[in-house]
N, C-alpha and C positions, 0 to 999 in steps of 0.2 A: 408156716407156723414155727413155734419154738424160738421166736425172736428174743424172748426175755431170758433164755437159758443161761445160767452161769454168769450172769452179770455180777459185778462186784458190788458189795454193800458199801454205802457211804459212811457207815458207823460200825462200831463194835458192839457186841451184846451188852457190855458193861456201860456203854454210852447210849443205851436205848432212850428213845424220845418218849417223854410223857410220864416218867416215873413219879415226878414230884406231886402230881395230882391224885395219886392212887395210894391208899393205905398199904403198908408194907405186906401184910398177909394176903392182900388181894392181888398183888402185882403178878401179871401174867405176861411173860415175854413172848413175842412173836417175831418171826422173820417175815416181813411184809413185802410181797411182790405187787407192784401197782399195775393198773391196766396198761396193756401194751401201748395204747395210743397216748398215754401220758408221758412217755419217754423218761419217766423218773426211775432212777436206780433203786434197787431194793434197800430197805432200811430195817433196823431193829426198832421195835416200838414196845412200850409197856401199855397194856390195857388192864382193866379190872376184870377178874374172873367172874364177878357178879353182873357184869354188863351183858345185855342181850347182843346177839350177833348183829341185829339192826343198829344198835347204838355203836358197836365196834365199826360198822361200815361208815356211819356218819362221822365218827371221830377220825378214822383213818383218811377218809376222803378230805376232811377239813385240814388235817395236818399235812396231807400230801398235795394239797391244791388240786384235787381231782374233782371234776364236775360231777355233781350228784343230783340226778333228776328223779330220785325215787319217790318224791312226793307228787310227781306229775302222773296222771292216770295212764297215758299211753307211751311213756318213756321206756327205753330199754333199761331195765333195772340194773343197778350196781349190786353185785352179789359177792359173797365171801366164800371161797373154796378152800378145802384142805389140800395138803400136798398131793394126795392121790386123786384129786379132782372131784371129791364129794362136795356138793353145794351144802353149806351150813344153813340151817333153818333160822330165819331172822328172829323168831320169837324165843328161841332157846338161849340160855345163858352160855357163856364160854365154858363155865364149869360143867354145865350139862353136856356140852359137846365132848369135854374130856371124859366124863363118866361113860359116854357112849363109845368112846374109843376112836372118835374121828378127828380129835385134836389133841396135841400135847404141848406142855410148857416148853418154850424155846423152839417150837415147831414152826413150819411154814404155813402162812395163809396167803391166798392169792385173791386180790381185789380185781374183779373183771366185770365187764358189762355182759349181760345175757345169762341164760339159764344153765349153760354148760361151757366148759373150757374147751376151746378149739385148739388143735395142734398141741395138745398137752403132753409134756414128758415129765413125769414125777422125778426123774433123775436130774432134771435141769435146775433144781433148786437147792440152796444151801440153808440148813437150819443152824441154830446157835451152837450145837455140839460140833459142827464142822467148821465153825468160825472162831476157834479159840484164839491162839496167837498166830494162826496160819494166815497166809496172805489172801484173805477173802474180802478185804476191805479196800476201798479206794480212799486215800486220805488226801 
């Protein structure tokens, strides 16, 4: 486990993907770690704070080119987790997750298949505050 730990991001927080489609006051920056099997480096993305976790999963899987079989009854579901490994409820809004204290702006979200994160190390992720001008990006 821990294969995705401390991989460098391919963009900086201020170059986050997706901001243009979201009204400024709803913009919610996340540090996205894609499923281990996707071999995709982490990226900063902007989502809307008003979106549900389910919509965030659909959007991130589309943007990241990650296979999403959540509409199939027997598929292993793609889930969104917080940095500490808490699975976010698909029907909640991102804002609702913030109010519950399981998510924060600029924080880490992990897109992964299955109900729980295997081999999970919360210290193996970088959020926006750790990625200012420091060398956490692959250019």
